[in-house]
N, C-alpha and C positions, 0 to 999 in steps of 0.2 A: 409489466404495467404496475407501479405500487400501488398499493392500497392509500385510501383517504387516513388521517390519524384517526385513532380510536380513544386516545387518552391525553389528549391536550386540551388546556386548560380553557373551558368554555367561556369567550370573551375576553380573554386574558389576552392583551397585544400590549406589551410594554419591553422598552430599551432594558437590557440587564445591566446590572451594574460594571462599569469597565475598571475603576480605580480611577486615581486621581490626575493621570496627566494628560495634557492637552493633546498631545500625539495620538492619543488611543486611537488603533483602527477598527476594534471591534465590531463598531456598529454598523459598519459599510459592508454591503455586499455588491462589491464592485466585480463588473464586467463590462463586456462589450467594446465599443470602438477605443474605451479612453486606453485600454491594453493593459499588461501585468502592473496592477501596482497604481495604477493611475485614480485619478476621480471618479467616482461611479454612482448609480443609486442607491439611495441610503435606504433599506429595506428595513421594517418593523417586523421585529422576532416573535415567533411564539413561545412562551416559555411554558416548560413541560411541568405540570402538575408534580409537586413534590408528597409523595404519598408514605416513606419511610426514610427519614434520615439515617445514613450509616456512619457510624464511627463519630468522628469531629465534625460531620457535615461537609464534607469535602465532597462526596459523594452521595447520592441516595436512589433511593427505588421508584421511580417514576412511573411504572408500570412497562406493557410490552411496547416496543419501539414502534413508533410510528411507520407508515409508509412502507409496509414491508410486502415482497411478492406474495401472491398465491401459487403454489407450485403444487403440480403433479406428477404422479408417474408417468412415464410413457405409457401410452396404450401399444397396441400390437401394432408394427409398421408407423406410427409416427414420426415426423421427423424431428430429430431435436432442435431446439434454440440454437441462435448464435449468441452466446454470452459474450460480453466486453466487459472489463476488470479495468479500470483506472484507478493505481494505487499512488499514494503520493509519500515518500520518507522525508523523516525530520518536521511533522507537523508543528509549526511554530508562527504565529499570528507578530511580526517583528516590524520595523519602521518600514519595510518596503510592503507591508499589506498584501502578501501574495497567498497566504492561507483563505482570507474573505474573497479575495479575488478568485480563487480554484472553486470555493464552494459556491461563489456566484454562480458559476456558469454549468457547474453541475446541478443546481437546482432549476438553472433556464432549461436546461437539455433534459431532465428526467434523467439523471443518471447518478445513482447512489455511489459512493466511492467509498475506497479504504484509505483512510489516513493512521500512518503507522507514527506513534508518538514517543519519543525519547523522555524517560521517567526525569533524568535530570531538566528537562525544559521547564518541570513545575518545581524546580528545587532552587531557591534564591543561594545566588553566590556565597553569602554570608552565612550559606548552610552548608556549604560545601562538604566540609568531614562529616556530615550524614553519609556519604557515598562512598563505597568501599568496593573499586573496580578488581578485577580481578588481576593479579599480576603488575599491579601499576598502585602508584602511592595515594592514600586515600585523599578524596577531592578533587582528583583530577579528571579533567576530560577533554577529549580533542574537539569539541562541540562548542566548549564553555558552559557555563551556569546563566540565568536569567536574572535578569531585574525583574522587579514587582510588577510594574508595568507592561512587562510583556508576558507575564504571565498573567495577568488579569486580562488581558485580549485574547491570549490565546483561549484560553479556557472560555472565554465568553462564545468565541467560533466552534469550539468543540461541542458546545451545548447545543447550537445551532445546525451544528453537521450531524449531531445523534438525533435530532428533531426532526430530520427533512429525509432520514431513513438510511444516511452512511454510517459506515464503521470505522470505530475506534480501535486499531491495532497497536501492538508494540514494537517499538523500534528498541526496546531494552536501554542502554543508557549511555555508556562514553563515547561510541564510535571510535575506536581505536583500529586503524587502520596504515598498512602501508610497510609495517615493520618486522611482516614475521612471513613474507614471501603472499602472504595475500593481494589480490589484485586490487590496488588503490581505488578508492570509490572518490573521485573530483569532488563529491560533496561536502557533506558536515555545513549544514547551514547552521550559523552560529547566532545566538541569542545576542543582544546589544550589547551586553556586557561581561566578555567573558573573563573567568576567574585565572589570575596567577595561580601556577602549579602550589600546590601544599606540600612542606616536607612529611616523610610518612610518619603517622603517628605510632607508639609503641604496638607491637604487637600485628602490625601491618606485614604486608607482604615485601614492601621496600621498593625504592626507585628500581628503573632496569636501565642498564648498564647495556655496552653494546655488544658484551660477552655473552647475556641473554636475551638480548633483543627478538633475536630469531626464536623464542620459543616464548614470545608473550601475547600473541594477537589472537583475537578471536577464532581464527582457525583451529588454534590447536587448544581453545579452553576445553576442561572435562564437564563431562555432564553435572557435576556437582558445581563449578564455576558459572556456567549457564544458569541453574535452578538460582543461582543466587544475583544473578544479572535480574532474572525476573521476578522474584521476590521483592528484591529492592525498586525495580520501576513500579510494581504493584503499589508499594509502601508510598513511593512518592505523591502518586497519582490519590491514593485514600488520606494521605494528611498534608496534604498542602495547604489548608487553612493553617493547620498549628506552626508550619516552618514558614509561611509568609507572614504570619498575622492579617491576612486577608480574610477577616470573619464574616464580611459585611456581604462578601459575593455570594451569588447563588450558587450551588453545589452543582458539579456533574451529574447530567439526570438518568444516572444508571448505575448499579451496582457491576464494579470493574471487575471484581474477581468471577462474575458470570457472562458478563459481556466480552470481556477480552479474551479470543479464544484462537488467537493466532498474531505472528509475527514476520517480520522481514530484518534477518541479520544485517547488521552494517558491511559493508566491503564486498567485493564479488567474490564470494568463496560459501559454500555449506557446508558450514562444520558440522563433523561428525558427532561433538559432544552435545548438541542442540536439539535433536529429535528427541533422542531419551529425556530431556530435561522438560521438553514442550509437552511431550506426554503425559509425564507425570504433574504437570501442573494443569492437566486438563485441556490443554487446547486440542483444538480440530484439525489444524494445519500448518504450515509453513509456507512462506511466500518466497521460495528458495530464490537466491540472487543470481546464481550463474544459469546460464539458457541452456534451453533444449528445442530440438523444432518444435513445429505448430502440431501437436498430437494429444490427445485429453490427457488430463492429469492422472496419475495413479495414487492409491492409498498404499503406503506400506505403513505396517507396525501401528497400524489405527492411525494414521497421520495423512491428511492428503496434500501432496506437495504440490503447488503451485508456483513453478517455476517462471521467469523471465522467458522469454521465446526469440528465437531467430526470426528476422521479418528482412525481407528485402530493401535495397539499398538503390533505389531508383538511380539508372543512368551508369550503374556499375554491376557488375560481374559477381558480388559479394552480398552478404546478411549481414545483419548487427543484430543487438539486444533491441528489442521492443522497448528501450527505454532511452529517456535524453540524452544519459551519457553515454549509450550504445551509440548514437549518431553522433554525439561531441566527439566519439574517440575516432572516427572515420572521419571526421571533417575538420574540425581546427585542432584535434588531439588532445588539449587542455584550455579550460577556458582563459586562460590570461593568452595564450595563442591567437585566441580567436577574436580578443579586444580590438586589435590593429585592422582587423579585415570586416571592417563595417557594410561595406558592399555586399558583402557575402552572407549577410544575417538572415536577409529576405528569400535568398536560395535555399540556402540552410533548412529553415522552417517549412520552406514547402517541400523540401527533399524527404523530411522527416513525415510530414502529414500524407503524401503522396505513400512512403513506404508502409506507417500502419495502416493505411489504405488498402495497399496492394495485398498485406498480408490478411487484413480483413477479407478480402474479395476471395482471397486462396482458399481460407476457412468456409464462409459463408457457401461458396459455391461448391465445395471438396466436402471435409469431413467434418464440419462444423466445430472445430475443437475449439474452445474457449479463447479469445486473443487476450492475453495480459499485457499490458502496458504498464511500466514502471517510471515515475518521474521524482523530483524533487523540488523542494520549493525555492527556485533557485532563478535569476535571470540570465543565464549563460547566455553569452553571444546574443545580448540585446534583445531576451526573451525570445529568442527563435523558438526554444524548443515548447514553451508555455504556449505560445501563440498557435505551435501545430497541434499541440493536445487539444486547444480549446476547439480548432477548426474541424478536428478529429471527431470528438464530442457531438459538437454541433449536426456533421453529417453522417454519424454512424445511428446515434442513440435513437431516430426516430423511425430506422428501416423496420420493414416487415419482418417478423420473426426475431427481431433484435430485440434483447434485454441487457442495460447496462446496471450492471450488478455491483457488490462489493465481493469479497473474497468470502465471506460469511454467508451469504445469501447464496453464490455457488456451490459453497461445502452444503449447506441446505438442499438445493437440486440434488446435489450428486449422491447425497444420503436418503434420498428418496427412491432412487432409481433401483431397479433389478438387477444386481451383480453381473449375470449375465448379458444384458444389455450394454454396461459399462464395458464388459470386456470386447464384445464386439466394436463400440465406439474406438476403443484404445487399439483395436487391429488394425484401423484405417491410419494410412500413411498419410503425410503431408499433402493439402490440396488433394486426397482422394476420396471420391466421393462413389457409393454404391452404385456400380455398373447398370443393374436392373431397378435401380431406385430405391427409397428409403423402404417404401412399403414392405418389399421383398425380402430386404436385408433386415429389417428388424420386426419382422411378423413373428408370432407366437413367442414361444417362450423358450428358445434354442438352448440345447446342452453346449455349455461352454467348449473351446478346442481343448484338445487332448494334455496341450502344453501351451504355453504360453506362445501365441503367435508374434512373429517379427512384425516391425512396423509393414503395412503394406500386405501381409499374406493373406489370401481371400478367404474367405470362412463362409461357407454355403448357410443358408440359399443368398443367392446372390453373388456376382463377382464383383469386385471394386475395381472401380476403374484405375488407370496409371496415377502414377503420384505425381506431383506439379513441382518442380524443383528447379531452382537455376542452374543454368550449366555450370559445371565446375563444381558442382557440392555433392 
């Protein structure tokens, strides 16, 4: 349960400035039966009080973030909560108004979420040459760059998301996929006005030819190249007023350098160069894009790793990633292929919802591993996956001993725990509950195993029950 806000301005209820366009969507909290992006109920936002302006005023210190949970270290024999994390790649409020839609149902269901913001989302197309991507011409991005109205609306939604307790993480910048053997991500939510590729400037790495395309993508970027991506994403967020000229808009109400403590790399890879760069930047976690079974997350080299997970596909003896594109891949394959199958959209939405709930139930009744759900702000297959996630949030977040948290909040809880207790939790396999109950399994402060236990290996006291996996896994 999230706390009540502590530093919202008393009595301040004002619609934040949105820019000059009549099609702006930022003020709307759209949710409910109108569906993704449709007309909804307009909410009056609470503007966080600015305590200290930072830099050019693009960001500001508004004090401690409101609506944060009160966590404690597990007491001997106490059952861990069931955490659920809803995360969104490519946070942008464009003409489809999906960011406000998602934020609206997160607020309704008391679900703190993580929104991964690409730095170039806040960079207008006429300033594209400020971006120097690794191994690509200056000013290029596979998502394009935004117009000022989209930037203004996105900023508005990010302010409200932070004020409601959700996390802003980084999606880095250019979203370059599919040219280097990385698993292609069907996403890349494009802002309204994509920019044409620019010619390389003097001193740039130059264009990517066919002969070196295999060595150009994020899967092979070095730690130094990832560090450059992190620095540039921060710079674009800290100087959007300078870059856009939208100086009358309110700042983002947080210090980016302190509040942004993790991110998800684009594409379905976990690049080797990212963790050292993330650690050097002061990050606390990476939301790894590749999947793993539903077990407790690990900390490696000072970073929590929060991967997507394998969850059941109802009606089929397979599992897929706990994400919209995971279910997309086993249903229509691509967004374009599913367009013609309109009669399947409702069934596909139900299948994803039921798969997420099945993964939740397996953890809730078993090892209590956090359920990580990854999505894009996309209306693929008629909004099937957005609807599935909304229905899952409504169903799961109000249950007993369930907390719907951001990645940052999950890291907060993990950091509070006894490392020996976390080692016991990680020894439980998928769907595996302690046979003699949690009180016996987590009582006292047990010594850790002599060597890392394989998932599912019993660790006294208490013997775990059998793992729960679908046939054929």
